[in-house]
C-alpha positions as CSV (number, residue, x, y, z in Angstrom):
1,M,1.9,80.6,-190.8
2,I,4.6,78.3,-189.0
3,A,3.9,77.3,-185.4
4,L,6.3,75.5,-183.1
5,I,4.8,73.6,-180.3
6,T,6.6,72.2,-177.4
7,G,5.2,69.4,-175.3
8,A,3.2,68.3,-178.3
9,S,3.3,64.6,-177.7
10,S,0.4,64.8,-175.2
11,G,-2.3,66.9,-173.4
12,I,-2.5,70.5,-174.1
13,G,0.2,70.4,-176.8
14,W,-1.3,67.7,-178.7
15,A,-4.8,69.4,-178.6
16,T,-3.2,72.8,-179.7
17,A,-1.6,70.9,-182.7
18,E,-5.0,69.8,-183.7
19,A,-6.5,73.2,-183.4
20,F,-3.6,74.7,-185.5
21,A,-4.0,72.1,-188.0
22,N,-7.7,73.1,-188.6
23,L,-6.3,76.6,-189.3
24,Q,-3.9,75.1,-191.7
25,Y,-0.8,76.4,-189.9
26,R,2.4,74.5,-190.8
27,L,3.5,72.8,-187.7
28,I,6.8,71.9,-185.8
29,L,5.9,69.5,-183.2
30,C,8.4,69.1,-180.4
31,G,8.5,66.6,-177.6
32,R,10.5,63.7,-176.0
33,R,8.6,61.0,-177.4
34,Q,9.3,60.3,-180.9
35,D,6.7,57.7,-181.4
36,K,3.9,59.9,-180.2
37,L,5.1,62.9,-182.3
38,D,5.1,60.5,-185.2
39,E,1.5,59.3,-184.2
40,L,0.3,62.8,-184.2
41,A,2.2,64.0,-187.4
42,G,0.5,61.0,-189.1
43,Q,-2.9,62.1,-187.9
44,L,-2.4,65.9,-189.0
45,S,-0.4,65.5,-192.1
46,A,-3.5,65.2,-194.3
47,Q,-4.5,68.8,-193.1
48,T,-1.1,70.6,-193.1
49,E,2.6,70.1,-193.4
50,V,4.4,68.7,-190.3
51,I,7.9,68.5,-189.1
52,T,8.7,66.8,-185.7
53,L,11.8,67.4,-183.3
54,A,12.5,65.1,-180.5
55,F,14.3,66.7,-177.7
56,D,14.2,67.5,-174.0
57,V,13.7,71.1,-173.4
58,R,15.9,71.0,-170.4
59,D,18.9,70.5,-172.6
60,F,20.2,73.4,-174.0
61,A,22.6,71.9,-176.7
62,A,19.8,69.4,-177.7
63,V,17.4,72.3,-178.0
64,T,19.8,74.5,-180.1
65,A,20.7,71.6,-182.4
66,A,17.2,70.5,-183.0
67,I,15.9,73.9,-184.1
68,E,19.1,74.6,-186.1
69,S,18.4,71.4,-187.9
70,L,15.1,72.9,-189.4
71,P,15.1,73.3,-193.3
72,K,15.5,77.0,-194.0
73,A,11.9,77.3,-195.3
74,W,10.9,76.3,-191.7
75,R,13.1,78.7,-189.7
76,A,10.8,81.7,-189.8
77,V,8.6,80.5,-186.8
78,D,5.7,82.8,-186.5
79,I,4.1,81.4,-183.4
80,L,6.0,79.7,-180.6
81,V,3.9,77.8,-177.9
82,N,5.9,77.1,-174.7
83,N,3.8,74.4,-173.3
84,A,6.3,71.7,-172.2
85,G,6.5,71.3,-168.4
86,N,5.9,69.2,-165.6
87,A,5.2,68.8,-161.8
88,H,6.6,66.2,-159.5
89,G,5.6,65.5,-155.9
90,L,3.3,67.1,-153.4
91,S,4.9,67.7,-150.3
92,A,6.1,70.3,-147.5
93,I,9.0,72.1,-148.5
94,Q,11.2,70.4,-145.9
95,D,10.2,67.1,-147.2
96,G,10.9,67.9,-151.0
97,D,12.9,65.7,-153.2
98,V,15.9,67.7,-154.8
99,A,15.6,65.6,-157.9
100,D,11.8,66.7,-158.2
101,W,12.9,70.3,-157.7
102,D,15.5,70.1,-160.4
103,A,13.0,68.5,-162.8
104,M,10.6,71.3,-162.2
105,I,12.8,74.1,-162.4
106,D,14.6,72.8,-165.5
107,G,11.6,71.9,-167.4
108,N,9.4,74.9,-166.5
109,V,11.8,77.6,-166.3
110,Q,14.9,76.9,-168.1
111,G,12.9,74.9,-170.7
112,V,11.0,78.0,-171.6
113,L,14.3,80.0,-171.8
114,Y,16.1,77.6,-173.8
115,V,13.5,77.3,-176.7
116,S,12.8,81.0,-176.6
117,K,16.4,81.8,-177.0
118,A,16.5,79.5,-180.0
119,V,13.5,81.1,-181.6
120,I,13.1,84.7,-180.6
121,P,16.2,86.2,-182.6
122,G,14.7,85.1,-185.7
123,M,11.6,86.8,-184.8
124,V,13.3,90.0,-183.7
125,A,15.1,90.1,-187.1
126,R,11.7,89.8,-188.9
127,Q,10.1,92.1,-186.5
128,R,7.0,90.1,-185.9
129,G,5.9,86.8,-184.1
130,H,3.7,85.7,-181.2
131,I,5.0,83.8,-178.1
132,V,2.4,81.9,-176.0
133,N,3.7,80.8,-172.6
134,I,1.7,78.2,-170.6
135,S,1.6,79.0,-166.9
136,S,-0.7,77.8,-164.4
137,I,-3.2,79.1,-161.8
138,A,-0.2,78.0,-159.5
139,G,1.9,80.9,-160.8
140,K,-0.6,83.3,-159.4
141,Q,-1.6,81.6,-156.3
142,T,0.8,79.5,-154.2
143,Y,-0.7,76.5,-152.3
144,A,0.5,74.3,-149.5
145,N,2.9,71.3,-150.5
146,G,3.5,72.8,-153.9
147,A,6.0,75.6,-153.2
148,V,8.5,74.7,-155.8
149,Y,6.0,74.0,-158.5
150,C,4.2,77.2,-157.8
151,A,7.5,79.0,-157.9
152,S,8.5,77.7,-161.1
153,K,5.2,78.8,-162.7
154,A,5.4,82.3,-161.1
155,A,8.7,82.4,-163.0
156,V,6.9,81.7,-166.3
157,E,4.5,84.6,-165.4
158,A,7.5,86.9,-164.8
159,L,9.1,85.8,-168.0
160,S,5.9,86.6,-169.9
161,T,5.8,90.2,-168.5
162,G,9.5,90.6,-169.2
163,M,9.4,89.2,-172.7
164,R,6.5,91.7,-173.4
165,L,8.5,94.5,-172.0
166,D,11.6,93.5,-174.2
167,L,9.8,92.4,-177.4
168,T,6.8,94.5,-178.0
169,Q,9.0,97.1,-179.7
170,H,10.0,94.3,-182.2
171,G,6.3,93.7,-183.2
172,I,6.2,90.4,-181.1
173,K,3.1,89.7,-179.0
174,V,3.4,87.7,-175.8
175,T,0.5,85.8,-174.3
176,N,0.4,84.2,-170.8
177,I,-2.1,81.5,-170.3
178,A,-2.7,80.3,-166.7
179,P,-4.9,77.3,-166.6
180,G,-6.7,75.8,-163.4
181,A,-7.5,72.2,-163.1
182,V,-7.1,70.5,-166.7
183,E,-7.6,66.7,-166.9
184,T,-4.4,65.5,-168.6
185,G,-1.6,63.2,-167.5
186,F,-0.3,66.0,-165.2
187,S,-1.6,64.5,-161.9
188,S,-0.2,61.1,-162.9
189,V,3.2,62.5,-163.5
190,R,3.2,64.3,-160.2
191,F,1.9,61.3,-158.2
192,K,4.7,59.2,-159.9
193,G,2.1,56.9,-161.7
194,D,-0.3,56.5,-158.9
195,T,-3.4,56.5,-161.1
196,D,-5.9,56.4,-158.0
197,R,-4.5,59.2,-156.5
198,A,-4.4,61.0,-159.7
199,A,-8.0,60.3,-160.4
200,Q,-9.1,61.9,-157.2
201,V,-7.7,65.4,-158.4
202,Y,-10.5,65.4,-161.0
203,A,-13.3,63.6,-158.9
204,G,-16.6,65.2,-158.3
205,F,-16.4,68.0,-160.8
206,D,-16.1,68.7,-164.5
207,P,-12.5,69.8,-165.1
208,L,-11.2,71.6,-168.0
209,Q,-10.0,69.5,-171.0
210,A,-6.8,70.2,-173.2
211,T,-9.0,71.4,-176.0
212,D,-10.4,74.1,-173.7
213,I,-6.9,75.4,-173.5
214,A,-6.2,74.9,-177.2
215,D,-9.1,77.0,-177.9
216,T,-8.0,79.6,-175.7
217,I,-4.5,79.8,-177.6
218,V,-6.4,79.8,-181.0
219,Y,-8.4,83.0,-179.6
220,A,-5.1,84.8,-178.5
221,V,-3.2,84.0,-181.7
222,T,-6.0,84.9,-184.0
223,A,-6.8,88.3,-182.4
224,P,-6.7,91.4,-184.6
225,A,-3.2,92.7,-185.5
226,H,-3.8,95.6,-183.1
227,V,-4.8,93.5,-180.2
228,T,-2.5,91.5,-177.7
229,I,-4.3,89.2,-175.5
230,A,-1.6,89.7,-172.6
231,D,-2.8,87.3,-169.8
232,I,-5.6,84.8,-169.3
233,T,-6.7,82.7,-166.3
234,I,-9.1,79.9,-167.3
235,L,-10.7,77.8,-164.5
236,A,-13.2,75.0,-164.5
237,A,-16.8,76.5,-163.8
238,T,-16.8,74.9,-160.2
239,Q,-13.1,75.9,-159.3
240,A,-12.8,79.3,-157.7
241,A,-9.1,79.3,-156.9
242,A,-6.1,77.1,-157.0
243,T,-7.1,74.7,-154.5
244,T,-10.9,75.7,-154.1
245,I,-13.0,73.4,-156.0
246,Y,-16.7,72.8,-155.3
247,R,-17.2,68.9,-155.8
248,K,-20.4,66.9,-156.1
């Protein structure tokens, strides 16, 4: 089994790579930071075979070149985890930074499309495969000051549904996973490295961990052949909705 994971250099992608290594899946780890990919590959190489590909999912030419560079024996990708994504800024729509908008739309929407475009044709040719798209509770529930991020994740939700409609006939499963509050570097990026503000996002409750999402991905991809886990929303126990969290 060969699994390709985007955004593998941190957070949910890193945890998913560890979980897949425990299943002895062969891994194609993708991310922008070669040093972090090398660190993860070194950690997992005792358990399974690993290849790393450093590229930015927002660059279609780079995505295509990287995946086409795979040795022939690695091109039959069985599982694609579209995990790479980002959030930038938290402001009313009229105050939004266009550069932030571009980063979110390009990373969260075009990134999913570009990597999928490079991988799906092989799955169709083989008449098998599994695509896991990491959406967000924000793709289901729009919240104030997050319009563009929420729109980008709503697009992932729509892509997951559309992929399922197009690809089920080719033996390809599509799973959409929508996490709530996960304690990763997400908020630090959103708040431009303001670690104090980022820490407040997770204060007063027990947030989800990256390993919780990795466990959910494993559940989906190891379901019986006749079962498709189409859509999962996973929240912290004290989170009732996107912005409703009961804190101590």
